[in-house]
N, C-alpha and C positions, 0 to 999 in steps of 0.2 A: 849426048842427046837426052838421056834420062835425067841428068842434072838440070838441064835447061827446062824441061817439062816440070820437074819438081819446083824449081824456082818460080816459074809462072804460076803454078797452083798456089804456092805460099803467098806470093804478092797479091793474087786475086782474092784469096781468102781474107787477108788482112785489110785490103781495100774495101771489102764489102761488109765488114763486121761492125761498122759504126752504128751505135744505138742512138746517136744524137738526132734530135728533132730539128728540122730546119728552123732558123730564126730570121726575123725581119727587123730592120732598124726601128727603134722606138725612141723618141725624144719628146721633150715637152717642158711644162712648167707646173709647179705646185703653188697655188695662191690661196689666200683667205678670201672670204666673201667680200671684203672691202677692197680687194685688188692687191693688197700687200703680198709680197712673196714670202713663202716659207723659206727660212734661211738655215743653211747648214744642217742637213739631215740625210736620211737614207730613204729611198723609195724601193718598194719590192712588189713585183707582180707574180702571182702564182697561177698556174694552169692545172686545174684538176684533170682535164682531159689528157694532157701530155705528161703530167707529173714533173713539170719543170718550174724553176723559179728564176726570174730575172731581177737583177738589182742595179741600182745606180745611186750615185751621190748627188745630193741636192746642193747647188752652189748658193752664194749669197743673193742671187737674183731669182732663186726658185727654179732654175733650169736643171735638167737632168738628161742623161742618156743611159739606156738600159743595156745590160749584158747578161747572158745566160752562161755560156761556156768560156767566153773571153770578154774583156772590157769592151763595151759598146757594140757587141755583135747583135743585140736586139733581144726579142722575145719570140716564143712560138706563136703561130697564128691561132686565133680563137679567143674565147672569153677568159678573162682573168679577174681575180679578186686582187685588190691592191691595199697596201698599208704604207703609212708614212711614219717614220720614227725620227723625232727631232731631238738631238742631243743639246741640252742646255747646260752650260758650265756656270756654276755659282760664282759670283764675284769673289775675287781673292784666291780662287783655286789655282789660277795660273797667273803668270806675270802680266799677260795681255788679256784684256776682256774683249769678247766677241759680242757684237750687237746681234742678238737673235731675233729681234722684232717680236711679233706676237707668238704665243705658245700654241702648239698643236694639241688639241684635246686628246687625252689618253686613249679614247675609243678608236682612234685611227691607227694605233700601233698594234692592234690584234686583229687577225683575220676574222675571228668570231664576231667582232663588233664593228669593223670598218664598213661603211656603206659604199666605199669606192669600188666601182666596176669599170673595166676597160675591155674593149674588143680590139685585137691586133689583126690587121688585114695583111694578107700575103701579096695583094696586087695594088697597093697604094702606099703613099708615104704616111707613116704613123706619127703624127705630131699631136700630142694631147695636152689638154689643160685640165688639171684636177683641182677642184675647189674644196677647200676645207671649211666646213661650217662649225657651228657650236654643237 
């Protein structure tokens, strides 16, 4: 009986010790002011309130899905600052050249400079479009 109680206490303690903030699905698109997609990059949301960062890969159509703890699990609810980092490969660096389209200005790659702000809601679908200006 004593071993059973000890087992229950250990399982309960382990189950209650998670420090993970709840996350909610976030997907969307990153586009330039002219409507063209940002191609092949990374997007990142950070929450000062929760101390979490959600990231996602931007595909060739500008689409992304965010993940905080695992791929595509979303982001914490609340306000976030966002950055977009576009990797551009110079011609000749690889055997195949990727069409990157327009280039994302450097200010969008640093939280101190990026004007991108997003609110994640816990009670609705979070599909966002982020527009990159000059």
